[in-house]
C-alpha positions, 0 to 999 in steps of 0.5 A, spaced: 123 145 650 117 143 647 115 136 645 110 133 640 109 125 640 108 124 633 109 117 628 109 123 622 115 122 617 121 128 618 122 128 611 118 128 605 122 123 601 119 116 600 122 110 603 126 108 597 127 109 590 131 105 585 135 108 579 137 104 573 143 107 568 146 104 562 150 105 556 152 102 549 157 105 545 161 103 539 167 105 535 165 110 529 172 111 526 179 111 529 177 117 533 170 117 534 165 113 538 157 113 538 153 112 544 146 111 547 145 112 554 138 111 558 137 113 565 131 111 569 129 113 576 123 109 579 119 112 585 114 108 589 108 110 593 109 116 597 105 117 603 110 123 607 110 128 601 104 131 602 099 131 608 093 127 608 095 125 600 099 119 598 102 120 592 102 114 587 109 110 584 112 113 578 118 113 574 122 118 569 126 116 563 131 120 561 135 118 554 141 121 550 144 119 543 151 122 540 157 122 538 164 124 542 171 123 541 175 116 544 179 121 549 172 124 552 175 131 549 168 133 546 161 130 545 155 132 541 149 129 543 141 129 542 137 128 549 130 127 552 128 128 559 122 125 562 121 121 555 115 117 557 111 124 558 110 122 565 105 126 569 105 125 576 102 130 582 109 130 587 106 134 592 099 138 595 100 143 600 096 148 603 098 156 602 098 160 608 094 166 606 098 173 605 093 178 609 088 177 615 082 177 611 078 172 609 075 166 613 078 162 619 079 155 621 077 152 628 082 156 631 080 163 628 087 162 624 086 165 617 085 160 611 086 161 604 083 155 601 089 155 595 093 149 594 100 149 592 101 143 587 107 140 585 109 136 578 114 132 575 118 135 570 115 136 563 117 132 557 124 136 554 128 135 548 135 138 546 141 138 543 148 138 548 155 140 545 160 139 550 168 141 550 173 140 555 178 145 555 185 143 558 186 137 562 181 132 563 
């Protein structure tokens, strides 16, 4: 068994995050209620996501508004994901080359000079219809 002394994190996740969720609903008629729901997640700065790069803090906000039956048998709603249009890089990592051609690093390993970069999800809006079949 080989051991390597290191203080690096074994996880790429931040040390913590915070989630806030809220919903407001009110009766529209005897069997229908309207609602507005919000879901926000805050991520602090993350030095673990990419080697040598610290990812800045960011938050994502998702919103829902619609109507549903009082017994939750059906629901029609509009939604927005990443409502504030947060555009944040989440990771930057080197891509391994697919062939032995090209330049090499100091250990004579081939390098591709490409980076794999991931971002927050794009802003998205839509309509959702849900119906519960059978027992609830």
